[in-house]
VMD Tcl script that builds the backbone (N, CA, C; Angstrom):
set m [mol new atoms 84]
animate dup $m
set s [atomselect $m all]
$s set {name element resname resid chain x y z} {
  {N N MET 1 A 0.826 -1.184 0.029}
  {CA C MET 1 A -0.038 -0.059 -0.044}
  {C C MET 1 A 0.875 1.261 0.040}
  {N N LYS 2 A 1.924 1.244 0.861}
  {CA C LYS 2 A 2.783 2.402 0.888}
  {C C LYS 2 A 3.428 2.660 -0.442}
  {N N ALA 3 A 3.849 1.509 -1.165}
  {CA C ALA 3 A 4.491 1.706 -2.421}
  {C C ALA 3 A 3.552 2.367 -3.399}
  {N N VAL 4 A 2.234 2.119 -3.307}
  {CA C VAL 4 A 1.293 2.763 -4.224}
  {C C VAL 4 A 1.247 4.252 -4.024}
  {N N LEU 5 A 1.240 4.674 -2.751}
  {CA C LEU 5 A 1.214 6.132 -2.416}
  {C C LEU 5 A 2.456 6.795 -2.933}
  {N N VAL 6 A 3.637 6.144 -2.691}
  {CA C VAL 6 A 4.821 6.752 -3.223}
  {C C VAL 6 A 4.869 6.827 -4.718}
  {N N GLY 7 A 4.320 5.748 -5.318}
  {CA C GLY 7 A 4.233 5.767 -6.745}
  {C C GLY 7 A 3.413 6.854 -7.304}
  {N N GLN 8 A 2.330 7.209 -6.665}
  {CA C GLN 8 A 1.418 8.283 -7.140}
  {C C GLN 8 A 2.188 9.630 -7.022}
  {N N SER 9 A 2.931 9.857 -5.925}
  {CA C SER 9 A 3.702 11.126 -5.776}
  {C C SER 9 A 4.714 11.255 -6.912}
  {N N SER 10 A 5.501 10.168 -7.114}
  {CA C SER 10 A 6.503 10.218 -8.147}
  {C C SER 10 A 5.934 10.278 -9.574}
  {N N LEU 11 A 4.660 9.624 -9.674}
  {CA C LEU 11 A 4.003 9.614 -10.910}
  {C C LEU 11 A 3.632 11.092 -11.298}
  {N N ARG 12 A 3.172 11.848 -10.420}
  {CA C ARG 12 A 2.777 13.232 -10.741}
  {C C ARG 12 A 4.030 13.947 -11.209}
  {N N THR 13 A 5.134 13.741 -10.563}
  {CA C THR 13 A 6.381 14.464 -10.987}
  {C C THR 13 A 6.797 13.930 -12.342}
  {N N LYS 14 A 6.613 12.715 -12.594}
  {CA C LYS 14 A 7.025 12.152 -13.983}
  {C C LYS 14 A 6.101 12.688 -15.043}
  {N N GLN 15 A 4.732 12.924 -14.719}
  {CA C GLN 15 A 3.856 13.412 -15.687}
  {C C GLN 15 A 4.301 14.755 -16.234}
  {N N LYS 16 A 4.920 15.643 -15.391}
  {CA C LYS 16 A 5.335 16.869 -15.909}
  {C C LYS 16 A 6.484 16.733 -16.882}
  {N N SER 17 A 7.414 15.708 -16.630}
  {CA C SER 17 A 8.513 15.507 -17.563}
  {C C SER 17 A 8.173 14.600 -18.687}
  {N N ASN 18 A 7.525 13.424 -18.375}
  {CA C ASN 18 A 7.190 12.511 -19.395}
  {C C ASN 18 A 5.730 11.967 -19.135}
  {N N GLY 19 A 4.744 12.393 -19.849}
  {CA C GLY 19 A 3.390 11.974 -19.704}
  {C C GLY 19 A 3.233 10.533 -20.071}
  {N N ALA 20 A 3.859 10.122 -21.169}
  {CA C ALA 20 A 3.726 8.779 -21.652}
  {C C ALA 20 A 4.413 7.795 -20.695}
  {N N HIS 21 A 5.499 8.188 -20.057}
  {CA C HIS 21 A 6.144 7.351 -19.080}
  {C C HIS 21 A 5.296 7.122 -17.821}
  {N N SER 22 A 4.548 8.117 -17.479}
  {CA C SER 22 A 3.671 7.999 -16.298}
  {C C SER 22 A 2.621 6.924 -16.568}
  {N N ASP 23 A 2.120 6.771 -17.738}
  {CA C ASP 23 A 1.181 5.763 -18.073}
  {C C ASP 23 A 1.708 4.345 -17.816}
  {N N LYS 24 A 2.994 4.138 -18.150}
  {CA C LYS 24 A 3.630 2.834 -17.872}
  {C C LYS 24 A 3.651 2.589 -16.379}
  {N N ASP 25 A 3.962 3.595 -15.596}
  {CA C ASP 25 A 3.997 3.475 -14.156}
  {C C ASP 25 A 2.623 3.099 -13.575}
  {N N THR 26 A 1.611 3.714 -14.185}
  {CA C THR 26 A 0.269 3.488 -13.724}
  {C C THR 26 A -0.122 1.945 -14.022}
  {N N ALA 27 A 0.302 1.504 -15.123}
  {CA C ALA 27 A 0.078 0.077 -15.505}
  {C C ALA 27 A 0.633 -0.806 -14.474}
  {N N LEU 28 A 1.812 -0.463 -14.004}
  {CA C LEU 28 A 2.561 -1.314 -13.054}
  {C C LEU 28 A 1.843 -1.191 -11.710}
}
mol reanalyze $m
mol bondsrecalc $m
mol representation Tube
mol addrep $m
């Protein structure tokens, strides 16, 4: 569960730099 929360935080940061890459993280 904690990993998911951390993933969301980093995901938002990645969205700003790479939107397509964030989609891959969401799939994981």
